[in-house]
C-alpha positions in Angstrom: -23.4 125.8 142.8 -25.0 124.3 139.7 -27.3 122.2 141.8 -28.3 125.2 144.0 -29.0 127.3 140.9 -31.1 124.5 139.4 -33.1 124.1 142.6 -33.6 127.8 142.9 -34.9 128.0 139.3 -37.2 125.1 140.0 -38.5 126.8 143.1 -39.3 130.0 141.1 -41.0 128.0 138.4 -43.2 126.3 141.1 -44.2 129.7 142.4 -45.3 130.7 138.8 -47.4 127.6 138.4 -51.0 127.2 139.6 -51.4 124.9 142.6 -51.1 121.5 140.9 -53.7 118.7 141.0 -52.8 115.1 140.7 -52.1 114.4 137.0 -52.8 110.7 136.9 -53.1 108.0 134.2 -55.3 104.9 134.7 -56.5 102.2 132.4 -58.0 98.7 132.2 -56.1 95.9 130.4 -57.9 92.5 129.8 -55.8 89.5 128.6 -55.6 85.8 129.2 -58.6 85.9 131.5 -57.1 88.6 133.7 -58.6 92.0 134.4 -55.9 94.5 135.3 -56.3 98.2 136.2 -53.1 100.2 136.0 -52.6 103.6 137.8 -49.8 106.2 137.7 -50.1 108.8 140.5 -48.3 111.9 139.0 -47.6 114.5 141.6 -44.8 116.6 143.2 -44.9 114.5 146.4 -45.1 110.7 146.7 -46.3 110.1 150.2 -49.2 107.6 150.5 -50.8 105.3 153.0 -52.3 102.0 152.0 -55.3 101.1 154.1 -57.1 97.8 154.8 -60.7 99.0 155.2 -63.3 96.8 156.9 -66.8 95.6 156.1 -69.7 96.2 158.4 -68.7 99.8 159.3 -71.3 102.5 159.7 -70.2 105.8 158.3 -71.4 109.4 157.8 -69.6 111.2 155.0 -66.5 113.3 155.8 -67.0 117.0 154.8 -65.6 120.3 155.9 -67.3 122.1 158.8 -69.7 123.8 159.0 -72.1 121.8 156.9 -75.8 122.7 156.5 -76.9 120.0 154.1 -77.3 116.3 155.0 -74.3 114.0 154.7 -74.5 110.6 153.0 -74.7 107.7 155.5 -74.0 104.0 154.8 -72.7 100.7 156.2 -69.8 99.1 154.2 -70.7 95.8 152.7 -67.2 94.9 151.4 -63.7 95.2 152.7 -61.2 96.9 150.5 -57.5 98.0 150.2 -57.0 101.6 149.1 -54.2 104.0 148.3 -54.7 107.3 150.2 -52.3 110.3 149.6 -53.8 112.5 152.3 -55.8 110.7 154.9 -57.9 107.6 155.7 -61.3 107.2 154.0 -60.2 109.4 151.0 -58.6 107.1 148.5 -57.5 107.9 144.9 -57.6 104.2 144.0 -58.6 100.9 145.5 -59.9 97.3 145.1 -62.5 95.6 147.2 -62.9 91.9 148.1 -65.5 91.4 145.4 -63.0 92.4 142.7 -64.4 95.9 142.1 -61.6 98.5 141.3 -62.1 102.2 141.3 -59.4 104.6 140.2 -59.7 108.4 140.0 -57.8 111.1 138.0 -58.3 114.9 138.1 -60.3 116.6 135.4 -60.8 120.4 135.5 -64.0 120.3 133.4 -65.8 118.4 136.1 -69.2 119.9 137.2 -71.0 117.9 139.8 -74.8 117.9 140.2 -76.4 120.6 142.3 -78.5 118.0 144.1 -78.6 114.3 144.8 -80.8 111.9 146.8 -78.3 110.5 149.2 -76.6 113.6 150.6 -73.1 115.1 150.6 -69.8 113.3 150.1 -66.2 114.4 149.3 -65.0 113.7 145.7 -62.5 111.1 146.8 -64.6 109.5 149.6 -66.9 108.9 146.6 -64.3 106.3 145.6 -64.5 104.7 149.1 -68.2 104.7 149.0 -68.3 102.7 145.8 -65.8 100.1 147.1 -67.8 99.9 150.4 -71.1 99.3 148.7 -70.8 97.7 145.3 -69.4 94.6 143.6 -70.0 95.3 139.9 -69.5 98.1 137.4 -73.2 98.0 136.6 -74.1 98.8 140.2 -71.7 101.8 140.3 -73.0 103.2 137.0 -76.7 102.7 138.0 -76.0 104.7 141.2 -73.4 107.2 140.0 -75.6 110.2 140.5 -76.9 109.3 144.0 -74.4 111.4 145.9 -73.9 115.2 146.1 -70.1 115.5 145.6 -68.5 118.4 147.5 -64.9 119.4 148.1 -63.2 119.6 151.5 -61.9 123.1 152.1 -61.6 125.8 149.4 -59.3 123.8 147.1 -60.9 121.0 145.1 -59.5 118.2 143.0 -62.4 117.7 140.6 -62.3 114.1 139.5 -63.3 111.5 136.9 -63.3 107.8 137.6 -62.5 104.5 135.9 -64.2 101.4 137.4 -63.7 97.8 136.5 -64.8 94.5 138.0 -63.8 90.8 138.0 -66.0 90.0 135.0 -64.1 92.4 132.8 -66.8 95.0 132.7 -65.3 98.5 132.7 -66.7 102.1 132.6 -65.5 105.7 132.7 -67.6 108.1 134.8 -67.5 111.8 134.5 -69.6 114.6 135.9 -70.3 117.1 133.1 -72.7 120.1 133.2 -74.1 118.9 136.5 -74.9 115.3 135.5 -73.2 111.9 135.5 -71.9 110.8 132.1 -70.9 107.1 131.8 -68.9 105.5 129.0 -69.3 101.7 128.9 -69.4 98.9 126.4 -69.3 100.1 122.8 -69.1 103.7 124.1 -65.7 102.8 125.7 -63.4 101.9 122.8 -60.4 102.7 125.0 -60.6 101.8 128.7 -58.4 104.6 129.9 -58.4 108.2 131.3 -55.8 110.8 131.9 -56.8 114.4 132.7 -59.0 115.5 129.8 -62.6 114.7 129.2 -63.0 111.2 127.7 -64.3 112.6 124.4 -61.5 115.1 124.1 -58.9 112.4 124.7 -60.5 110.2 122.0 -60.5 113.1 119.6 -56.8 113.5 120.1 -56.0 109.8 119.7 -58.2 109.4 116.6 -57.8 112.7 114.8 -55.0 114.6 116.4 -57.4 117.3 117.8 -55.5 118.7 120.8 -57.6 119.6 123.8 -57.5 123.3 124.8 -56.2 122.2 128.2 -53.4 119.6 128.1 -52.1 119.5 131.7 -48.8 117.7 132.0 -49.2 116.2 128.5 -52.5 114.6 129.4 -53.5 114.1 125.7 -50.1 112.5 124.8 -50.3 110.2 127.8 -53.8 109.0 126.7 -52.6 108.5 123.2 -49.6 106.4 124.4 -51.9 104.2 126.6 -54.6 103.9 123.9 -52.1 102.8 121.3 -50.5 100.2 123.5 -53.9 98.8 124.7 -55.0 98.4 121.1 -51.8 97.0 119.8 -50.4 93.4 119.9 -48.4 92.2 122.8 -44.7 92.7 121.9 -43.4 89.7 123.8 -45.6 86.6 124.3 -43.4 85.5 127.2 -44.4 88.5 129.3 -47.2 88.2 131.8 -50.2 90.6 131.6 -48.9 92.2 134.8 -45.6 92.9 133.0 -47.6 94.4 130.1 -49.5 96.7 132.5 -46.4 98.0 134.1 -44.9 98.5 130.6 -47.8 100.7 129.7 -47.5 102.6 133.0 -43.8 103.2 132.3 -44.5 104.5 128.8 -47.0 107.0 130.2 -44.9 108.0 133.2 -43.7 111.5 134.1 -40.5 112.7 135.7 -36.9 111.5 135.8 -33.8 111.8 137.9 -30.9 113.7 136.4 -27.5 114.4 137.7 -25.8 117.7 138.5 -22.2 117.4 139.7 -22.7 113.7 140.2 -25.8 114.2 142.5 -29.3 113.2 141.6 -31.8 116.0 141.0 -35.5 115.1 140.9 -38.1 116.4 138.4 -40.7 118.7 139.7 -43.6 116.4 139.0 -43.3 112.6 138.5 -45.1 109.4 138.5 -44.7 108.9 142.3 -46.2 105.5 142.4 -47.5 103.0 139.9 -50.1 100.3 140.8 -51.5 97.3 139.0 -54.8 95.8 140.5 -55.7 92.3 139.5 -59.5 92.2 139.8 -59.8 88.5 139.2 -57.2 87.2 141.6 -57.5 90.0 144.2 -53.8 90.9 144.0 -52.1 94.3 144.0 -48.6 95.1 142.6 -46.9 98.5 143.0 -43.6 100.4 142.9 -42.6 103.9 143.7 -40.5 106.5 141.9 -37.7 106.1 144.5 -38.0 102.3 144.7 -38.7 100.6 141.3 -38.7 97.1 142.9 -42.3 95.7 142.4 -44.0 94.8 145.7 -47.2 92.9 146.1 -49.9 91.7 148.4 -53.1 89.7 148.1 -56.5 90.6 149.6 -56.8 87.1 150.8 -54.0 87.9 153.3 -56.2 90.3 155.3 -59.1 90.0 157.7 -61.8 92.4 156.7 -64.0 91.9 159.7 -64.5 95.2 161.5 -64.0 93.5 164.9 -60.2 93.5 164.1 -58.0 96.5 163.9 -57.6 98.5 160.7 -54.0 98.2 159.4 -51.9 100.5 157.2 -48.7 100.5 155.2 -46.5 103.5 154.3 -46.0 103.1 150.5 -42.5 104.6 150.9 -41.4 102.1 153.6 -38.3 100.1 152.8 -40.1 96.9 151.8 -39.7 94.2 149.1 -41.6 91.2 147.7 -44.8 90.2 149.5 -45.6 93.1 151.9 -48.7 91.6 153.5 -47.0 91.2 156.8 -45.6 94.8 156.7 -49.0 96.4 157.5 -49.2 97.8 161.0 -52.1 98.8 163.2 -53.7 102.2 162.4 -53.5 105.1 164.8 -54.9 108.6 164.8 -51.4 109.9 165.0 -50.5 108.2 161.6 -53.5 109.9 160.0 -52.7 113.3 161.6 -49.1 113.2 160.6 -50.0 112.3 157.0 -52.5 115.1 156.7 -50.2 117.7 158.3 -47.4 116.7 155.9 -49.8 117.0 153.0 -50.6 120.5 154.1 -46.9 121.5 154.3 -46.4 120.0 150.9 -49.0 122.4 149.5 -51.3 119.5 148.8 -55.1 119.7 148.7 -55.7 121.0 152.2 -53.6 124.1 152.5 -56.6 126.2 153.2 -57.5 124.2 156.4 -56.6 125.6 159.8 -55.1 123.4 162.5 -58.5 122.8 164.2 -60.0 121.5 161.0 -57.0 119.3 160.3 -57.3 117.8 163.7 -61.1 117.2 163.1 -60.5 115.5 159.8 -57.8 113.3 161.3 -60.3 112.2 163.9 -63.0 111.4 161.4 -62.4 107.6 161.4 -63.3 107.7 165.1 -66.9 108.8 164.1 -67.4 105.4 162.3 -68.8 102.4 164.1 -68.4 98.7 163.7 -71.9 97.0 163.4 -70.7 93.4 163.6 
């Protein structure tokens, strides 16, 4: 009965809350010649598909129908591996074969430009576009305002982005008051973002000025990460990857508690944690339910578009090196993930069945050019 009461109270509290956006944490850690990007995905549902995306693929941006404006078009120059909570071609984080890493978090203050030269794109296919086209942070920064970012459906997850490359260059990109704002070099004293504007986060870390919006302790998470990034390594015997996961753990949300001996899960939690090694092209991750760290190397995959796209369910019962656990992609996998996201009141709840089917078929509109 205690458990039922707690679950009922949780359900009522969920009804009182606004529809949540992902409340993520991401940062760049440089040490011992390694460039590591850490990412916590904080959400109320932990499903995610990991995709091996191919080079040489001709694409036209995925947007909701009907669309009157021109959509962005491009051919992918680089293969990549991405983490996609809702469907293929819409990643929240990823790394390409050149060592470029792009990781997004939500930021409500985001205001995208009203026009751009290369046409429309969804706010998270923006991430895929960068991984498809660029190898360096400079290239991403120089072209940050080229795309007209639009949401899919009526519910948006306005985003900010952290990008890093194998040279150690790193930048934070936000869209404020209709223009791209980039923090890089001396303007980026802390290579991290949570869910406030970068300047608001810095003000809280340096002066204790709390942002007016502090979703899921965004400011406190930034302060935790900033302090750990600027501090000395507590244990010289630890690897930089260990350090990155330690920072992710310190900034994580959610816990499992027990009621009458049974586990009860927090409403929102760090559903999965990822560390991208930009130099070695390696990826490490664990989930809320399975804390065993799994890994794969980009060198294990064939990025030629003449071979099938492969995919991994992040919640699959795997361990160690999971390179061989990826399976061939099918439309049914994409459709099932998108439908489940809708049922979980994710970011597509306003889409009808016809539109969900159309979005699930989107990868079939792309074309291999090799």
